[in-house]
C-alpha positions as CSV (number, residue, x, y, z in Angstrom):
1,M,-95.9,-132.4,212.3
2,F,-92.1,-131.9,214.2
3,R,-91.9,-135.5,215.5
4,R,-92.9,-137.1,212.1
5,F,-90.3,-134.7,209.8
6,L,-87.7,-135.9,212.5
7,A,-88.3,-139.6,212.5
8,I,-88.1,-139.1,208.4
9,I,-84.1,-137.5,209.1
10,M,-83.5,-140.1,211.4
11,F,-84.6,-143.1,208.6
12,I,-82.2,-140.8,205.7
13,I,-79.6,-141.1,207.9
14,T,-80.0,-144.5,209.1
15,L,-80.4,-145.8,205.6
16,A,-77.3,-143.8,204.5
17,A,-75.1,-145.7,207.1
18,A,-76.4,-148.9,206.0
19,V,-75.2,-148.4,202.5
20,P,-71.5,-149.7,202.1
21,V,-68.9,-147.8,200.6
22,F,-67.3,-149.2,197.9
23,A,-64.9,-146.6,196.9
24,A,-61.4,-148.1,197.3
25,K,-58.7,-145.9,199.3
26,P,-55.3,-145.1,197.8
27,P,-53.3,-147.2,199.4
28,F,-50.4,-144.8,199.8
29,E,-50.1,-140.9,199.6
30,L,-47.7,-139.7,197.1
31,T,-46.2,-135.8,197.1
32,A,-46.5,-136.4,193.2
33,A,-48.7,-134.4,191.2
34,A,-49.5,-137.5,188.7
35,A,-47.8,-140.9,188.9
36,I,-48.2,-144.4,187.3
37,L,-47.3,-148.0,188.2
38,V,-47.1,-150.7,185.6
39,E,-46.0,-154.2,185.2
40,Q,-43.3,-154.1,182.5
41,T,-43.9,-157.2,180.4
42,T,-48.1,-157.0,180.1
43,G,-48.3,-153.4,180.6
44,K,-50.9,-154.0,183.2
45,Q,-51.8,-150.8,185.3
46,L,-51.1,-151.6,189.4
47,Y,-52.0,-148.1,190.6
48,G,-52.5,-144.2,189.0
49,K,-52.9,-140.4,189.9
50,N,-53.8,-138.4,187.2
51,E,-52.1,-140.6,185.1
52,H,-53.7,-139.0,182.2
53,K,-53.3,-135.5,183.1
54,R,-51.1,-133.4,180.8
55,M,-47.7,-132.4,182.3
56,Y,-44.1,-130.9,181.2
57,P,-42.2,-134.2,180.9
58,A,-38.8,-132.4,181.3
59,S,-35.6,-135.0,180.5
60,M,-38.1,-137.7,180.5
61,T,-38.6,-136.7,176.7
62,K,-35.3,-138.2,176.0
63,I,-36.6,-142.2,176.7
64,L,-38.4,-141.3,173.0
65,T,-35.6,-139.5,172.1
66,A,-33.8,-142.6,171.9
67,L,-35.9,-145.0,170.5
68,V,-36.4,-142.7,167.9
69,S,-32.7,-142.1,167.2
70,L,-32.0,-145.8,166.8
71,D,-34.5,-146.5,164.5
72,Y,-32.1,-144.3,161.8
73,L,-28.8,-144.0,163.5
74,K,-26.8,-147.4,164.5
75,P,-24.8,-147.8,167.8
76,D,-21.4,-148.7,166.2
77,E,-21.0,-145.6,163.9
78,F,-19.0,-142.6,163.9
79,I,-20.8,-139.0,164.6
80,V,-18.9,-136.1,164.0
81,L,-20.1,-133.3,166.3
82,G,-20.6,-129.6,165.1
83,E,-22.7,-126.5,165.4
84,E,-25.7,-127.9,166.4
85,L,-24.3,-128.3,170.0
86,R,-24.7,-124.5,170.3
87,E,-28.7,-124.7,169.7
88,T,-28.9,-126.0,173.1
89,P,-31.0,-123.9,175.3
90,A,-29.1,-121.8,177.9
91,N,-29.4,-122.9,181.6
92,S,-29.7,-126.6,180.2
93,S,-28.0,-129.6,181.4
94,I,-25.0,-130.7,179.5
95,A,-22.8,-133.4,178.7
96,Y,-19.8,-131.1,177.9
97,L,-19.9,-132.1,174.1
98,V,-18.0,-130.0,172.3
99,P,-18.0,-129.1,168.1
100,G,-15.9,-130.9,166.0
101,E,-16.1,-133.9,168.5
102,T,-15.9,-137.8,167.2
103,I,-18.4,-139.7,168.9
104,L,-19.5,-143.0,168.9
105,M,-23.2,-143.2,168.7
106,E,-23.4,-145.5,171.8
107,H,-21.8,-142.9,173.7
108,L,-24.0,-140.1,172.2
109,L,-26.8,-142.2,173.9
110,R,-25.0,-142.3,177.1
111,A,-24.2,-138.3,176.9
112,L,-28.4,-138.1,176.5
113,L,-29.2,-140.9,179.0
114,I,-26.5,-140.8,181.7
115,M,-25.5,-137.1,182.2
116,S,-28.8,-135.9,180.2
117,G,-26.6,-133.8,178.0
118,N,-29.4,-131.3,176.3
119,E,-26.4,-131.0,173.2
120,A,-26.6,-134.6,173.0
121,G,-30.3,-134.1,172.3
122,C,-29.6,-131.5,169.8
123,A,-26.9,-133.3,167.9
124,I,-29.2,-136.4,167.4
125,A,-31.9,-134.9,166.3
126,Y,-29.6,-132.8,163.6
127,N,-28.2,-136.0,162.2
128,V,-31.3,-138.0,162.1
129,A,-32.8,-135.0,160.0
130,K,-29.8,-134.9,157.9
131,R,-29.9,-138.7,157.4
132,I,-33.2,-138.8,156.9
133,N,-33.0,-135.8,154.0
134,G,-29.6,-137.2,152.7
135,V,-27.8,-134.0,153.5
136,T,-24.7,-133.3,155.4
137,E,-26.1,-129.4,156.3
138,M,-29.3,-128.5,157.4
139,D,-31.1,-125.5,159.2
140,Y,-31.0,-126.9,163.0
141,D,-34.7,-125.4,163.5
142,E,-35.8,-126.9,160.2
143,A,-34.0,-130.5,161.8
144,E,-35.7,-130.4,165.3
145,A,-39.2,-129.6,163.6
146,L,-38.5,-132.9,161.5
147,F,-37.3,-134.6,164.4
148,S,-40.2,-133.3,166.6
149,D,-42.6,-134.9,164.3
150,L,-40.9,-138.2,164.1
151,L,-41.1,-138.3,168.1
152,N,-44.9,-137.7,168.0
153,T,-45.4,-140.1,165.2
154,K,-43.7,-142.7,167.5
155,A,-45.7,-141.7,170.1
156,A,-49.1,-142.3,168.6
157,E,-47.8,-145.7,167.2
158,L,-46.5,-146.8,170.9
159,G,-50.2,-146.0,172.0
160,A,-50.0,-142.5,173.6
161,L,-53.5,-140.5,174.1
162,D,-52.2,-137.4,174.9
163,T,-48.6,-136.5,174.1
164,H,-47.2,-133.7,171.9
165,F,-43.1,-133.4,171.9
166,T,-41.7,-130.0,170.2
167,N,-37.9,-130.7,170.8
168,P,-35.6,-133.3,172.0
169,H,-34.2,-132.8,175.2
170,G,-37.5,-132.1,177.4
171,F,-36.3,-128.0,177.7
172,H,-39.6,-126.4,179.0
173,D,-42.3,-125.2,176.1
174,E,-45.8,-124.3,176.8
175,D,-46.4,-126.8,173.7
176,H,-44.3,-129.8,175.3
177,Y,-46.3,-132.3,177.2
178,S,-47.2,-136.0,178.1
179,T,-48.9,-137.8,180.5
180,A,-47.7,-140.4,183.3
181,Y,-49.5,-142.9,181.0
182,D,-47.5,-141.9,178.2
183,I,-44.4,-142.2,179.6
184,A,-45.2,-145.7,180.9
185,L,-45.8,-146.5,177.5
186,F,-42.3,-145.0,175.8
187,S,-40.4,-146.5,178.8
188,R,-42.1,-150.0,177.9
189,A,-40.6,-150.2,174.4
190,F,-37.6,-148.4,175.8
191,L,-36.7,-151.2,177.7
192,D,-37.2,-153.7,175.4
193,V,-34.1,-152.8,173.7
194,P,-30.8,-154.0,175.1
195,L,-28.6,-151.4,174.1
196,L,-31.2,-149.0,176.1
197,S,-31.8,-151.0,179.2
198,K,-27.9,-151.6,179.6
199,I,-26.8,-147.7,179.7
200,V,-29.7,-146.9,182.0
201,S,-29.0,-149.1,184.5
202,E,-25.0,-147.7,184.7
203,T,-24.4,-145.0,187.4
204,T,-21.2,-143.4,185.7
205,F,-19.5,-143.8,182.4
206,E,-15.5,-142.8,182.1
207,G,-13.7,-143.3,178.6
208,N,-13.2,-141.5,175.3
209,S,-15.7,-140.3,173.0
210,A,-15.3,-142.6,170.0
211,G,-14.6,-145.5,172.1
212,S,-11.5,-148.0,171.6
213,N,-11.2,-148.0,167.8
214,P,-11.7,-144.6,166.7
215,P,-11.5,-143.4,163.3
216,E,-8.1,-142.4,162.2
217,G,-7.5,-138.9,162.6
218,A,-10.8,-138.4,164.6
219,V,-11.1,-135.4,167.2
220,T,-11.9,-137.3,170.2
221,Q,-12.6,-136.3,173.9
222,D,-12.4,-138.1,177.3
223,H,-15.8,-138.3,179.4
224,S,-17.0,-138.5,183.1
225,W,-20.7,-138.8,183.3
226,I,-22.3,-139.7,186.3
227,T,-26.3,-140.5,186.4
228,H,-28.8,-138.2,188.0
229,N,-31.3,-141.3,188.6
230,K,-30.2,-142.0,192.8
231,L,-32.2,-144.5,192.9
232,I,-29.8,-146.8,191.2
233,M,-26.6,-144.8,193.2
234,D,-26.3,-146.9,196.6
235,N,-24.1,-144.2,197.9
236,E,-27.1,-141.9,198.0
237,E,-30.3,-141.9,200.2
238,G,-32.7,-142.6,197.5
239,Y,-31.4,-145.6,196.4
240,Y,-33.8,-148.6,195.7
241,T,-31.9,-152.1,196.0
242,Y,-34.2,-153.4,192.7
243,A,-34.1,-150.2,190.8
244,N,-32.1,-150.4,187.4
245,G,-33.2,-147.1,185.3
246,I,-34.5,-145.2,183.8
247,K,-34.1,-141.7,183.3
248,T,-34.6,-138.4,185.8
249,G,-36.2,-135.0,184.7
250,F,-36.4,-131.6,185.7
251,T,-37.0,-128.0,184.9
252,N,-38.9,-125.3,187.4
253,E,-42.2,-125.9,185.7
254,A,-42.1,-130.0,185.5
255,G,-41.0,-129.9,188.7
256,N,-38.8,-133.4,189.9
257,C,-40.0,-136.1,187.8
258,V,-38.3,-139.9,187.0
259,A,-39.7,-142.6,185.3
260,A,-37.9,-145.6,187.1
261,S,-37.6,-149.6,186.4
262,A,-36.8,-151.9,189.3
263,E,-36.7,-155.9,189.0
264,K,-37.3,-158.4,191.9
265,D,-38.3,-162.1,192.0
266,G,-39.0,-161.8,188.0
267,I,-41.1,-159.3,188.5
268,K,-40.8,-156.0,186.3
269,L,-42.6,-152.8,187.1
270,I,-41.9,-149.3,186.1
271,S,-43.5,-146.1,187.8
272,V,-43.3,-142.8,186.1
273,V,-43.9,-139.6,188.9
274,F,-44.2,-136.3,187.7
275,F,-44.0,-133.0,189.6
276,S,-42.7,-134.3,192.8
277,S,-40.3,-132.8,195.4
278,E,-37.1,-133.9,196.9
279,P,-36.7,-136.2,198.2
280,G,-40.5,-137.0,198.1
281,V,-39.6,-138.2,193.8
282,W,-37.6,-141.2,195.3
283,N,-39.8,-141.9,198.0
284,D,-42.4,-141.6,195.6
285,S,-41.2,-144.3,193.2
286,K,-40.1,-146.7,195.8
287,T,-43.6,-146.9,197.5
288,M,-45.1,-147.4,194.5
289,M,-42.5,-150.3,193.5
290,E,-42.7,-151.7,196.9
291,Y,-46.7,-151.7,196.8
292,G,-46.5,-153.7,193.4
293,F,-43.8,-156.2,194.7
294,N,-46.0,-156.7,198.2
295,N,-49.5,-157.1,196.3
296,Y,-49.6,-158.8,193.1
297,S,-47.6,-161.7,191.2
298,F,-47.9,-164.1,188.5
299,F,-50.7,-166.3,188.6
300,N,-51.2,-169.3,186.2
301,V,-54.9,-169.2,185.7
302,Q,-54.9,-172.3,184.0
303,R,-52.1,-175.2,183.0
304,S,-52.4,-177.0,179.7
305,N,-53.5,-180.7,180.3
306,Q,-55.4,-179.5,183.7
307,L,-57.6,-181.5,185.5
308,L,-60.8,-178.7,185.6
309,E,-63.2,-181.0,186.5
310,Q,-65.1,-184.9,186.1
311,A,-68.0,-185.2,184.5
312,V,-70.9,-187.2,185.3
313,I,-71.6,-190.5,182.5
314,S,-74.8,-191.0,181.7
315,R,-75.6,-194.9,181.4
316,P,-71.8,-195.9,181.4
317,R,-70.6,-199.3,180.1
318,L,-70.6,-201.7,182.6
319,G,-67.1,-201.9,184.8
320,E,-66.4,-198.3,183.0
321,P,-66.0,-194.8,185.3
322,A,-68.8,-193.2,186.1
323,L,-66.9,-190.3,185.6
324,L,-64.7,-188.4,182.8
325,D,-62.4,-186.2,183.7
326,V,-62.1,-183.0,182.0
327,L,-58.8,-181.4,180.7
328,S,-58.0,-177.9,179.7
329,R,-55.8,-177.3,176.1
330,G,-53.5,-174.4,176.6
331,S,-52.2,-172.5,179.4
332,F,-52.9,-168.4,180.8
333,R,-50.7,-166.5,182.8
334,D,-51.1,-163.2,183.9
335,F,-50.2,-160.9,186.4
336,Y,-52.9,-160.3,189.4
337,S,-53.0,-158.8,192.9
338,K,-53.3,-161.0,195.6
339,E,-57.5,-160.0,195.9
340,E,-58.0,-160.3,192.2
341,I,-57.0,-164.1,192.3
342,L,-59.2,-164.8,195.0
343,R,-62.1,-163.3,192.3
344,I,-61.2,-165.4,189.4
345,K,-64.3,-167.7,188.5
346,R,-64.3,-170.2,186.3
347,E,-67.2,-171.3,184.0
348,I,-67.1,-174.3,181.7
349,V,-70.1,-174.9,178.9
350,Y,-70.1,-178.1,177.4
351,N,-71.6,-179.0,174.0
352,E,-74.9,-179.7,173.5
353,D,-74.3,-183.1,171.4
354,F,-72.3,-184.6,174.3
355,L,-75.2,-183.4,176.5
356,D,-77.7,-186.0,178.0
357,K,-80.6,-184.0,179.6
358,S,-82.8,-186.4,179.9
359,D,-80.8,-187.8,183.0
360,T,-82.5,-187.1,186.2
361,L,-80.6,-189.5,188.6
362,V,-78.1,-186.7,189.4
363,T,-78.0,-183.3,191.1
364,P,-80.2,-180.9,189.1
365,G,-78.2,-178.2,187.1
366,A,-75.5,-180.9,186.6
367,A,-73.8,-181.4,183.8
368,V,-74.5,-185.3,182.7
369,L,-72.2,-186.2,179.1
370,K,-73.5,-189.3,176.9
371,G,-71.5,-191.2,174.5
372,P,-69.8,-191.6,171.9
373,I,-67.0,-189.5,173.5
374,M,-63.7,-190.4,172.2
375,K,-60.2,-189.3,174.4
376,G,-59.0,-185.6,172.6
377,D,-62.6,-184.9,172.0
378,E,-63.4,-180.8,172.8
379,L,-66.4,-181.1,174.8
380,G,-67.3,-177.4,175.5
381,T,-65.4,-174.2,176.3
382,V,-63.9,-172.9,179.6
383,S,-64.2,-169.1,180.8
384,Y,-62.5,-167.0,183.2
385,Y,-63.9,-164.6,184.5
386,L,-62.4,-161.2,186.9
387,D,-65.0,-159.2,188.3
388,G,-67.2,-160.4,185.5
389,Q,-65.4,-159.7,182.6
390,V,-63.6,-162.2,181.0
391,I,-60.2,-162.6,181.0
392,F,-59.7,-166.2,178.8
393,E,-61.2,-168.4,177.0
394,G,-60.4,-172.0,175.7
395,V,-61.6,-175.2,174.9
396,V,-62.2,-178.5,177.0
397,V,-61.1,-181.9,176.2
398,A,-61.9,-185.4,177.2
399,D,-59.2,-187.5,178.9
400,A,-60.9,-191.1,178.0
401,D,-62.8,-192.4,175.5
402,V,-66.6,-193.0,176.2
403,L,-68.5,-195.8,174.8
404,I,-72.6,-196.5,174.5
405,R,-73.8,-199.0,176.7
406,T,-75.6,-201.8,174.9
407,F,-77.1,-205.3,175.6
408,G,-73.9,-207.0,173.3
409,S,-71.6,-204.9,175.8
410,D,-73.3,-206.4,178.7
411,I,-72.8,-209.7,177.5
412,I,-69.3,-209.0,176.5
413,Y,-68.9,-207.4,180.2
414,Y,-70.1,-210.5,181.7
415,L,-67.9,-213.2,179.7
416,N,-65.0,-211.2,180.6
417,L,-66.0,-210.6,184.5
418,V,-66.2,-215.1,184.3
419,K,-62.7,-215.2,182.5
420,R,-60.7,-212.9,185.0
421,R,-62.4,-214.9,188.0
422,F,-62.1,-218.5,186.8
423,F,-59.4,-218.4,183.9
424,V,-56.7,-217.0,185.9
425,M,-53.7,-218.8,187.8
426,G,-55.0,-217.3,191.3
427,A,-57.7,-219.6,190.6
428,I,-55.6,-222.8,190.1
429,P,-56.6,-223.7,193.8
430,Y,-60.0,-223.2,193.6
431,W,-60.4,-225.5,190.4
432,I,-57.8,-228.1,192.2
433,G,-60.2,-228.5,195.3
434,G,-63.4,-228.0,193.0
435,A,-62.0,-230.9,191.0
436,A,-61.0,-232.9,194.1
437,I,-64.7,-232.1,195.6
438,L,-65.9,-233.3,192.2
439,A,-63.7,-236.4,192.3
440,A,-65.2,-237.1,196.1
441,F,-68.6,-236.8,195.0
442,I,-68.5,-239.0,192.1
443,I,-66.5,-241.6,194.0
444,I,-69.4,-241.6,196.8
445,L,-71.9,-241.8,194.0
446,S,-69.9,-243.9,192.3
447,A,-69.9,-246.6,195.7
448,R,-73.2,-246.0,196.3
449,H,-74.5,-247.2,192.8
450,R,-72.5,-250.1,193.1
451,R,-73.9,-251.3,196.6
452,R,-77.1,-250.7,195.2
453,K,-76.2,-252.9,192.3
454,R,-75.0,-255.8,194.3
455,Y,-78.2,-255.1,196.5
456,Q,-80.4,-255.3,193.3
457,S,-78.5,-258.5,192.2
458,F,-78.7,-260.3,195.7
459,T,-82.2,-259.8,195.6
460,M,-83.1,-260.9,192.5
461,Y,-81.0,-263.8,193.5
462,R,-83.2,-264.8,196.6
463,W,-86.2,-264.3,194.4
464,R,-85.4,-266.5,192.0
465,R,-84.6,-269.4,194.6
């Protein structure tokens, strides 16, 4: 009994060992609690770790604040800062703005994004709320609540699944949260705005708050701001050659965070890191970026007018090709890993009207087409699959005419064949040779005829005698 039981156990162990394990092991280890890597233009996710888990975003909130601000305030307008700056939470990151200062909106965005000034976030929220309400003064708490609603509305419009903001700067609040997935969505929209993309690529700013042409009588300040993003600072250990943005964040509750962007050989990537260490936050970002650049690329799944295959023609006209070039119409290009490219499959399905199912002279299962077909006719559809999922569908077209073979077409073929063979310049020597042979033959026959005639005349003469 025991031996029988042991045999069963051994069989189960052997069977389990024989079953392949398909769970993909992460290609690297991160110190981050949550992270994501996406391609900027397509939004395709290349890597994720707890990417839908709620986390505290800290100053990465300012990515969305900047986006919303430009829906209501113009970069070239001047803003006079006021008492709203005093609403900045204690122990915040600040840009040293002062009440009464006149600042160009573009520079207020620099204070928000380069120096990560929380008071700049307060100023933006306050001025957007006043603009919406059409007033010159209002309660700050009311303004911040209105602006937070705008942030959450914008987040939903961009496709965020689990974001709720309660302030414009990201200072810790239990009810202020987002996810790596959502921050990546905000980052994509952010980088589509040239001014914002330019600002977050700047490592420093030094200059007058109101720019080179301040309003008459304006009170201005000179500022010197340095980015917190070590990925774009070539004198820092965290520097990454291809990095060009975006926004860092830190609170005790959020840990070290960064939404980063980088570009190499035309490929643009965005990585988001939540709750990492120092310097792990930079290493995590670089690790993901290198993984993306080394393993993914844009791939032309289909080019326009590409030869997809040569279809067999049933009973082609004499002298016409037995194969028809089948071309694509339209192109499709997307972002894939090297392994994904190898797994892409193509399938062509022809319209029933063009199929000749009675032709048994070809390999069973092969598609055989019949005429009439005109050049440019849509013969059917082409589908591309990746792991069983359709990634692109299009139509296929004929590259030439295919006419029906008839008795008349056969006659015309043979007449043309004779014409091509015998009524061309290259046939002249043969015609001359043939004519010479015919002439010689006629001369010989004529001579023989004359000899025969003389012989007959001679015979008749002798008989008469």
